[in-house]
VOVEX-564096 format. One record per atom (N, C-alpha, C): x, y, z. Coordinates in steps of 0.2 Angstrom, whole numbers, plus 2048, in hexadecimal, padded with zeros to 3 digits. Layout:
BEGIN
XYZ ...
This chain:
BEGIN
149596107 14959E108 1445A1103 1415A6106 13C5AA102 13F5B00FF 1405AF0F8 1445B50F5 13F5BA0F3 1395B90F4 1345BE0F1 1315C30F7 1305C90F5 12D5CE0FA 1265CC0FC 1245CD102 11D5CB104 1185CF101 11A5D6100 1155DA0FD 1185DF0F8 1145E10F3 1175E60EE 1135ED0F0 1165F20F1 1135F80F2 1135FD0EC 10D6000EB 10D6040E5 11260A0E5 11560B0E0 11A6100DF 1186160DB 1126150D8 10F61B0D4 10961D0D8 1076240D7 1016260DB 0FB6230D8 0F66230DC 0EF6210D9 0EC6270D5 0EA6250CF 0E762A0CA 0E06290C9 0DC6290CF 0D56280CE 0D36210CB 0D861D0CB 0D66160C8 0D56160C1 0D661B0BD 0D461B0B6 0DA6190B1 0D96150AD 0DE6130A8 0DA6150A1 0DB61B09F 0D961D098 0DD61A093 0DA61A08D 0DD618087 0E361C086 0E9619085 0EF61D085 0EF622080 0F2628082 0F362E07E 0F862C079 0FA631075 0FF63006F 10662E073 107632078 10E63107B 10E62A07E 109628082 109622085 10961C080 10561D07B 105618076 10C617072 10F61C071 11661C06F 11B619073 11A61A07A 11E61707F 11D60F07F 11760D07F 11560607F 118603079 117606073 11960306D 12160206D 124606070 12C606071 12E601076 12A60007B 12C5FC081 1265F9084 1255F2084 1205EF087 1205EE08E 1265F0091 1275F0098 1265F709B 1235FB097 12160209A 11A60209C 1196070A0 1126090A2 11060F09F 10961009E 10761709D 10661B0A3 1056210A2 1066260A8 1006250AD 0FB6210AB 0F56200B0 0F561A0B3 0FA6150B2 0FA60F0B5 0FE60E0BB 0FB60B0C0 0FE6090C6 1046050C5 10A6060C8 1106030C8 1115FF0CE 1135F90CE 1155F50D4 11C5F30D3 11F5F20D9 1265F00D9 1275EA0D4 12D5EA0D1 12E5E50CB 1315DF0CD 1325DE0D4 1365D80D6 1335D10D4 12C5D00D5 1295CA0D3 1295C90CB 1285CE0C7 1295CD0C0 1305CB0BE 1355CE0C1 13C5CD0BF 13D5C60C1 13B5C30C7 13C5BD0C9 1395B80C5 1335B90C3 12F5B40BE 1335B30B7 1345B90B4 1385B90AE 13F5B60AE 1425B80B3 1495B60B4 14A5AE0B5 1455AC0B9 1455A50BA 1435A10B4 13E5A40B0 13B5A10AA 1415A00A5 1455A60A5 14A5A60A0 1505A10A2 15059F0A8 15659B0AA 1545930A8 14E5920A6 14C58B0A5 14F58909F 15258309F 15557F099 152578099 14E577095 14A571094 14F56B094 15456C08F 15856608E 15D564094 15D568099 16156609F 15E5620A4 1575610A3 15455D0A8 1535550A5 1545510AA 15454A0A9 14F5460AD 14E5400AC 14A53C0AF 14B53C0B7 15153C0B9 15353D0C0 1505430C3 1505490C0 14D54F0C2 14554E0C3 14254B0BE 13B5490BF 1395450C5 13D5400C6 13C53B0CB 13D53E0D2 1425430D2 1435460D9 13D54B0DA 13A54E0D5 1355530D6 12E54F0D8 12D5490D5 1275450D6 1285420DD 12E5410E0 12E53E0E7 12D5440EC 12D54A0EB 12D54F0F0 1255510F1 1245530F8 11E5550FA 11D55C0F8 1225600F8 1225670F7 1275690F1 12556C0EC 12956E0E7 12C5750E7 1335750E5 13657C0E3 13657D0DC 1375830DA 1375850D3 13B5800CE 14157E0D0 1445790CC 1415730CB 13D5700D0 13956A0CF 13356B0CA 1305710CB 12B5730C6 12E5730BF 1335760BE 1375760B7 13756E0B5 13956A0B9 13A5630B7 1345600B5 12E5620B8 12855F0B6 1255620B0 1275670AE 12556A0A8 12A5690A2 1305660A3 13556409E 13355E09A 13655E094 135558090 137551093 13B552098 13D54C09B 1375490A0 13254D0A1 12D54A0A5 1275470A1 12754809B 122545096 12153E097 126539098 125532099 1225310A0 1225360A5 11F5350AB 1185380AC 1155390A7 10E53C0A7 10A5380AC 10A5320AB 10552E0AF 10652F0B7 10D52F0B9 10F52F0C0 10D5360C2 10E53B0BE 10C5420C0 1045430C1 10153F0BC 0F95400BD 0F753C0C3 0FA5370C5 0F85330CB 0F95370D1 0FF53B0D1 10153F0D7 0FC5450D7 0FB5480D1 0F754E0D1 0F054C0D3 0ED5460D1 0E65440D4 0E65430DB 0EB5400DE 0EC5400E5 0EB5460E9 0EF54B0E6 0F05520E9 0E95550E9 0E65550E3 0E05580E2 0DA5550E6 0DA54F0E7 0D554C0EC 0D654E0F3 0DD54E0F5 0DE5500FB 0DC5580FD 0DD55C0F8 0DC5630F9 0D55650F8 0D25620F2 0CB5640F0 0C655F0F1 0C75590F3 0C35530F3 0C15520EC 0BA5500EB 0B854E0E4 0B45540E1 0B555A0E4 0B15600E2 0B35630DB 0AE5640D7 0AF5680D1 0AB56E0D1 0AE5740D0 0AA57A0D1 0A857C0CA 0A157E0C9 09F5810C3 09E5880C3 09F58B0BD 09D5920BB 09C5930B4 09A5990B2 09959B0AB 09B5A20AA 09E5A30A4 0A05AA0A2 09A5AE0A0 09A5B40A1 0955B909E 0985BF09B 0985BF094 09B5C4090 0965CA090 0985D0093 0935D5093 0955DB08D 09B5DA08A 09D5DF085 0A35DC082 0A45DD07B 0AA5DB078 0AE5E0074 0AD5E6076 0B15EC073 0B85EB076 0BD5ED072 0C45EC074 0C85F1071 0CD5F4074 0D25F9072 0D95F6070 0DA5EF071 0E05EC070 0E05E9069 0E65E7067 0E75E4061 0EA5DC061 0E85D8066 0EB5D2067 0E95CE060 0EF5CB05E 0EF5C8057 0EB5C1057 0E95BE05D 0E65B805E 0DF5B8060 0DC5BE061 0D65BE064 0D05C1060 0CA5BE060 0C55C005C 0C25C605E 0C45C9064 0C15D0066 0C65D5064 0CB5D4061 0D05DA060 0CD5DF05C 0CF5E505D 0CC5EB05B 0CC5EC053 0D05E8050 0D05E9049 0CC5E3045 0C95DF049 0C55DA047 0BE5DD045 0BC5DB03F 0B55DD03C 0B05D803F 0AE5D9045 0A95D5048 0A35D904B 09E5D504D 0985D8050 09A5DA057 0995E0059 09B5E2060 0945E4063 0955E306A 08F5E406E 0915E5075 08C5E9078 08D5EA080 0865EA083 0855E6088 07F5E508B 07D5EB08F 0765ED08F 0735F2093 0725EE09A 0705F209F 06F5F00A6 0695EB0A5 0645EC0A1 05E5E80A1 0605E109D 0655E2099 0675DB095 06B5D709A 0705DB09E 0745D70A3 06F5D30A7 06A5D70AA 0655D40AE 0625CD0AB 0605CD0A5 05D5C80A2 0635C20A1 0695C40A0 06E5BF0A0 06F5BB0A6 06F5BF0AC 0705BD0B3 06A5B80B4 0645BA0B3 05E5B60B5 05F5AF0B1 0615B00AB 0615AA0A7 0665A50A9 06C5A70AB 0715A30AE 06F5A10B5 06C5A50B9 06A5A20C0 06659D0BF 06159C0BA 05C5970BA 0605900B9 0665900B7 06958A0B6 06C5870BC 06C58B0C2 06E5890C8 07558B0CA 07958E0C5 07F5900C6 0805960CB 0855960CF 08659B0D5 08C59F0D4 09059D0CE 0965A10CD 0965A40C6 0985AA0C5 0985AD0BE 09E5B10BD 0A15B10B7 0A75B50B5 0A55BA0B0 0A55C00B2 0A45C60AD 0AA5C70A9 0A85C80A2 0AE5C909D 0AC5CF099 0B15D3097 0B05D9092 0B65D808E 0B55DC088 0BB5DD084 0BF5E2088 0C65E3086 0CA5E808A 0C95EF087 0C45F2089 0C35F9087 0BF5FC08D 0C3601090 0C0604096 0BB60A093 0BD60C08D 0B861108A 0B160E089 0B0608087 0AA605086 0A760108C 0AC5FE090 0AA5FA096 0AD5FE09C 0AB60309F 0AE6070A4 0AD6030AB 0B16050B0 0B16020B6 0AA6030B9 0A76090B8 0A060A0BA 09B6050B7 09C6040B1 0975FF0AD 0985F80B0 09E5F60B1 0A05EF0B4 09D5EF0BB 09E5F40BF 09B5F40C6 0945F30C6 0905F70C1 0895F60C1 0875EF0BF 08B5EB0BB 0895E40B9 08B5E00BF 0905E10C3 0915DD0C9 08C5DE0CE 0895E40CF 0845E60D4 07E5E20D2 07C5E10CC 0765DD0C9 0775D60CB 07D5D40CB 07F5CC0CB 07E5CA0D3 07F5CE0D7 0805CC0DE 07A5C90E1 0745CA0DF 06E5C60E2 06D5BF0DF 0715BE0DA 0705B80D6 0765B30D8 07C5B50D9 0825B10D9 0865B20DF 0895AC0E2 08D5AD0E8 0945AE0E6 0975AC0E1 09E5AE0DE 09D5B20D8 0A15B80D8 0A15BC0D2 0A85BD0D0 0AA5BC0CA 0B15BD0C7 0B05C20C2 0B65C50C0 0B75C90BB 0BD5C80B6 0BC5C80B0 0C25C70AB 0C15CD0A6 0C45D30A8 0C45D90A5 0CB5DC0A3 0CB5E20A1 0D25E50A0 0D55E60A7 0DC5E60A7 0DF5E70AD 0DE5EF0AF 0DD5F00B6 0DB5F60B8 0DF5F80BE 0DF5FE0C0 0E36010C6 0DF5FE0CD 0E35FE0D2 0E15FC0D9 0DA5FF0DB 0DA6060DA 0D460A0DC 0CE6070D8 0CE6050D2 0C96020CE 0C75FB0D1 0CC5F70D2 0CA5F10D5 0C75F10DC 0C95F60E0 0C55F70E6 0BE5F90E5 0BC5FD0E0 0B55FE0DE 0B25F80DC 0B55F30D8 0B25ED0D6 0B15E80DB 0B65E80E0 0B55E30E5 0B05E60EA 0AF5EC0EB 0AA5EF0F0 0A35ED0ED 0A25ED0E7 09B5EB0E4 09A5E40E3 09F5E00E4 09D5D80E4 0A25D40E0 0A85D60DD 0AD5D20DA 0B15CE0DF 0B15C80DE 0B55C30E3 0BC5C10E0 0BC5C00D9 0C15BD0D6 0C35C10D0 0C95C10CE 0CC5C40C8 0D05BF0C4 0CF5BF0BD 0D35BA0B9 0D65BF0B4 0DC5BE0B3 0E05C10AD 0E55BC0AA 0E45BC0A4 0E95B80A0 0EF5BC09E 0F55BA0A0 0FB5BE09E 0FC5BD096 0F95B7094 0FA5B508C 1005B208B 1065B508C 10C5B208B 1115B6090 1165B2093 11B5B5096 1225B6092 1215B408C 1275B5087 1265BC084 12B5C0086 12A5C7085 12A5C907D 12E5C507A 12E5C6072 1275C406F 1255BE072 11E5BC06F 1195C1071 1195C4078 1145C807A 1145CF076 11A5D1075 11B5D7071 1175D606A 1195D1067 1165CF060 10E5CF060 10C5CB065 1055CA065 1005D0067 1045D506B 1005DA06D 1035E106A 1015E2064 1055E8061 1035EF063 0FD5F0066 0FB5F6069 0F55F506E 0F45FB072 0EF5FB077 0F25FA07E 0EF5FC083 0F15FB08A 0F45F408C 0F15EF088 0F35E808A 0FA5E7088 0FD5EC084 1045EB082 1095EC088 1075EF08E 10B5F0094 10B5E9097 1105E6097 1115DF09A 1115DF0A1 1155E40A5 1155E40AC 10E5E60AF 10A5EA0AC 1045ED0AE 0FF5E70AE 0FF5E30A9 0FB5DD0A9 0FD5D80AE 1045D70AF 1075D20B3 1045D30BB 1045D90BD 1025DB0C4 0FB5DC0C5 0F65DA0C0 0EF5DC0C1 0EC5D80C6 0EE5D10C7 0EB5CD0CC 0ED5D00D3 0F45D20D4 0F65D50DA 0F35DB0DC 0F15E00D7 0EE5E60D9 0E75E40DB 0E45DF0D8 0DD5DD0DB 0DD5DA0E1 0E25D60E3 0E35D30EA 0E45D80EF 0E85DD0ED 0E95E30F2 0E25E60F3 0DE5E60EE 0D75E90EF 0D25E50F3 0D45DF0F5 0CF5DB0F9 0CC5D50F5 0CE5D40EF 0CB5CE0EB 0CD5C80EF 0C85C30EF 0CA5BD0F2 0CE5B80EF 0CE5B90E8 0D25B40E4 0D45B70DD 0D85B30DA 0DB5B60D3 0DD5B00CF 0DC5B00C9 0DD5AB0C4 0E35AE0BF 0E75A90BD 0ED5AA0B9 0ED5A50B3 0F05A80AD 0F05A30A8 0F55A60A2 0F85A209F 0FB5A3098 0F65A0093 0F65A308D 0F25A1088 0F759C084 0F6595086 0FB590083 0FB59007C 100590079 101590071 10459606E 10459B072 1075A206F 10F5A106F 11159D074 11959D074 11A596077 120594078 12258D07B 11E58C081 11A587081 116586087 11A58408D 12058108D 123580093 125586097 12758B093 12A591096 124595099 11E596095 118599097 11559609D 11558F09D 11258C0A3 11658D0A9 11D58D0A8 12258E0AE 1205950B1 12059A0AC 11F5A10AF 1185A10B2 11359E0B0 10D59F0B3 10D59C0BA 1105960BA 1115920C1 1155970C6 11A5990C4 11E59E0C8 11A5A40CA 1165A70C6 1125AC0C7 10E5AB0CD 10A5A50CC 1055A30D1 1085A20D8 10E59E0D7 11159C0DD 1145A20E1 1175A70DE 11A5AC0E1 1145B10E4 10F5B20E1 1095B60E3 1065B20E9 1065AB0E9 1035A80EF 1075A90F5 10E5AA0F4 1125AB0FA 1115B20FD 10F5B70F9 10E5BD0FB 1075BE0FE 1025BA0FB 0FB5BA0FD 0F95B30FF 0FB5B1105 0FA5AA106 0F25A8107 0EE5AD109 0E75AB10A 0E35AC103 0E65AE0FE 0E25AF0F8 0E15A90F4 0DB5A80F1 0D95A20ED 0DC5A30E6 0E15A00E4 0E45A10DE 0E259B0D9 0E259C0D3 0E05970CE 0E45980C8 0E55920C4 0E85910BE 0E25900B9 0E25940B3 0DF5910AD 0E458F0A8 0E158B0A4 0E658709F 0E3588098 0E258E095 0DF58F08F 0E458D089 0E258A084 0E658907E 0E358D079 0E758E074 0E459206E 0DE58E06B 0D959206A 0D358F066 0D2593060 0CE59005B 0CD594055 0C859A056 0C959F052 0C55A5052 0C15A504B 0BB5A404B 0B75A4045 0B959E041 0BA598044 0BC592041 0C459203F 0C8597040 0CF59703E 0D3597044 0D9594043 0DE594049 0E4598047 0E5599040 0EB59D03E 0F159903E 0F759C03D 0FD59803D 101599043 0FF595048 10359504F 10858F04F 10E590051 11358B051 114588058 11058905D 111586064 10B583066 107580062 10157D065 10257806A 0FE57706F 0FF572074 0FA56C074 0FD566074 0FA560074 0F655F07A 0F155A07A 0EE558080 0F3555086 0F8551084 0FD54F088 10155408B 102559087 10655F08A 10256308F 0FB56408E 0F7568092 0F6564099 0F555D098 0F555909F 0FB55A0A3 10155A09F 10755B0A3 1085610A6 1055670A3 10556D0A6 10156D0AC 0FB56B0AB 0F656B0B1 0F95670B7 0FB5610B6 0FE55D0BB 1045610BF 1085640BB 10E5680BE 10B56D0C2 1065710C0 1035760C4 1015730CA 0FD56E0CA 0FA56B0D0 1005690D5 1055660D3 10A5640D7 10E56A0DA 10F56F0D6 1135750D8 10F5790DD 10857B0DC 10457F0E0 0FE57B0E1 0FE5760E6 0F95710E7 0F25750E9 0F257A0EC 0EC57E0EF 0E95820EA 0EC5830E4 0E85870DE 0E35830DB 0DE5860D9 0D95840D5 0DC5830CE 0D957E0CA 0DB57E0C3 0D457E0BF 0D35830BB 0CD5840B7 0CE5810AF 0CA57D0AD 0CA57B0A6 0C457E0A2 0C558209D 0BF58509A 0BC581095 0B7584092 0B358008C 0B7580086 0BD583086 0C2583080 0C357B07F 0C3577084 0C5570084 0BF56C082 0C0566080 0BB56107E 0B855E084 0B255C083 0AE558089 0B355208B 0B654E087 0BA549089 0C054B08D 0C355008B 0C955308E 0C7555095 0C2559096 0C055C09C 0BE5560A1 0BA55109E 0B954C0A3 0BF5480A5 0C45480A1 0CA5440A3 0CE5480A8 0CF54F0A7 0D35520AC 0CF5540B3 0C85540B3 0C55540B9 0C654E0BD 0C85490BA 0CA5430BE 0D15430C0 0D55480BE 0DC5490C0 0DD54F0C5 0DC5550C2 0DF55B0C6 0DA5610C5 0D65610C0 0D25670BF 0CD5670C4 0CB56D0C7 0C656E0CC 0C15730CB 0C15760C5 0BC57B0C3 0BB57B0BB 0B457B0B9 0B357B0B2 0AD57F0B1 0AD5820AB 0A75860A8 0A25810A5 09C5840A5 0965800A2 0915850A0 08D58309B 088587098 08B58E095 09158D091 09559308F 092596089 09259C089 0915A0083 0975A5082 09A5A607D 0A05AA07C 09E5B0078 0985B2077 0965B8074 0925BC079 0915C3077 08E5C707C 0865C607C 0835C5081 07C5C4081 07A5BD07F 07E5B8080 07D5B107E 0795AD082 0785AF088 0745AB08D 06C5AC08D 06A5B108B 0635B308B 0605B4084 05B5B0082 0585B107C 0555B807B 0535BC081 0505C2080 0555C807E 05C5C607E 0615CB07C 0625CB074 0605D1071 0605D006A 0665D0066 06B5D4069 0715D5065 0775D0068 0775CB065 07C5C6066 0825C8062 0885C7065 08E5CA062 0925C405E 0985C505B 09C5C0059 0A05BD05F 0A15B605E 0A55B3064 0AC5B5064 0AF5B406A 0B65B506B 0BA5B0068 0B85AA069 0BB5A4067 0B659E066 0B8599063 0B4593062 0B558E068 0AF58D06C 0AF588071 0AF58106F 0B157D073 0B1576072 0AC572075 0AB57307C 0A756F080 0A0574081 09B57107E 09557507E 090573083 09256F088 08D56C08D 089572091 083571092 07F575096 08157409E 07F5780A2 0805770A9 07D5700AC 07756E0A9 0745680AC 0785620A9 07A5630A3 07E55D0A0 08555C0A3 0885620A5 08E5620A8 08E55F0AF 0885610B3 08755E0B9 0865570B9 0825540B4 08154D0B4 0885490B2 08C54C0AE 0925490AC 0975490B2 09754E0B6 09C54E0BC 09A5490C1 0935480C2 0915430C6 09253C0C4 09253B0BD 0945340BB 09B5330BB 09F5380BC 0A65370BD 0A85350C4 0A35350C9 0A45340D0 0A653A0D4 0A55400D1 0A75460D4 0A154A0D6 0A354F0DA 09E5530DE 09D55A0DA 09755C0D8 0965630D5 0965680DB 09A56E0DA 0995730DF 0975790DB 09257C0DD 08F5820DA 0925890DD 0935880E4 09758E0E7 09A58C0ED 09F58F0EF 0A358D0F5 0A45930FA 09F5980F9 0A059F0FC 0995A10FE 0985A4104 0925A7106 0935AF106 08F5B2102 0905BA102 08C5BD108 0905C110C 08C5C4112 08D5CB111 
């Protein structure tokens, strides 16, 4: 029985698509209640959010047994209870069996294909206060924003590597990285790239319509954590403090015509079993409402910022991360699974042979990092682990017996 509505209708009027920095009244509202919206934010029906959070809160790890795991592994199609079983502590001894089945499903759905892309940071100004991020507004770092000419140089440099997919990133500051500024960057990218994604601040549907019209195909938004207590602590101020506005960002983009959307929790901020469960439920439920959408999981773990990781109590091991990825594959077989350069060469090689279908290459996590001609290189957002170039990644993928895919879409 499908307990989820097929579509969510906007209940608040469109306000020219603009999310300005919260005024004093809005800021006070968000400080008091992370489930609130500012006056300019589009609001969608809360059914999906309530479903995800309520189901997450019903999860009791200690109640799952080996029998539950075996039942889940024997099924061709999983229900949320089976997904819980595969994320439970009881599933840890069955990781090899999970990996074997995940590999079979991956090959059946995606063949031997591994898709390549690279991120392009065009600005790192931010108005949020995320306690784990190197870009947060109170960090004393070198800030930068690329001009149109500098973006052009970055695009040309990346295109020379053979890549056909790019992901634009900015800090979460509409004041410094306006929708118009991002749209101009997208226009510049169209002659070079077949697939264009964005990872920016959440926006209203009207803004996503603008970005889609000028070339954006995909949107990626990290919810960071679905643990409301952790979310509130790690996001002390800024528009990002509105949990539901962030939760529905992908849905607003899909309503605007985007072809696909990426989802993730930043694993390590809270108990990974609960955050992975909520992420999986989020993707699974959106897939039901948008069956033609190309949805994907990312699996970022906390990485050091300027060489430091801080005092986090929920760090995720390699085995834990493989368990999460395999559970994602078995629960939502058609979803892409992206593994970024946060992870090591060895880890990424291993999971490409199991369930990962998309990896980054030639990564720079500073503004203007791809082109030697861009003078002002900024501080990095985090420390990357896998520094392989596109050519090196291509060769390594071929050595694994896999097929490199530079694009899967023809722009018309």
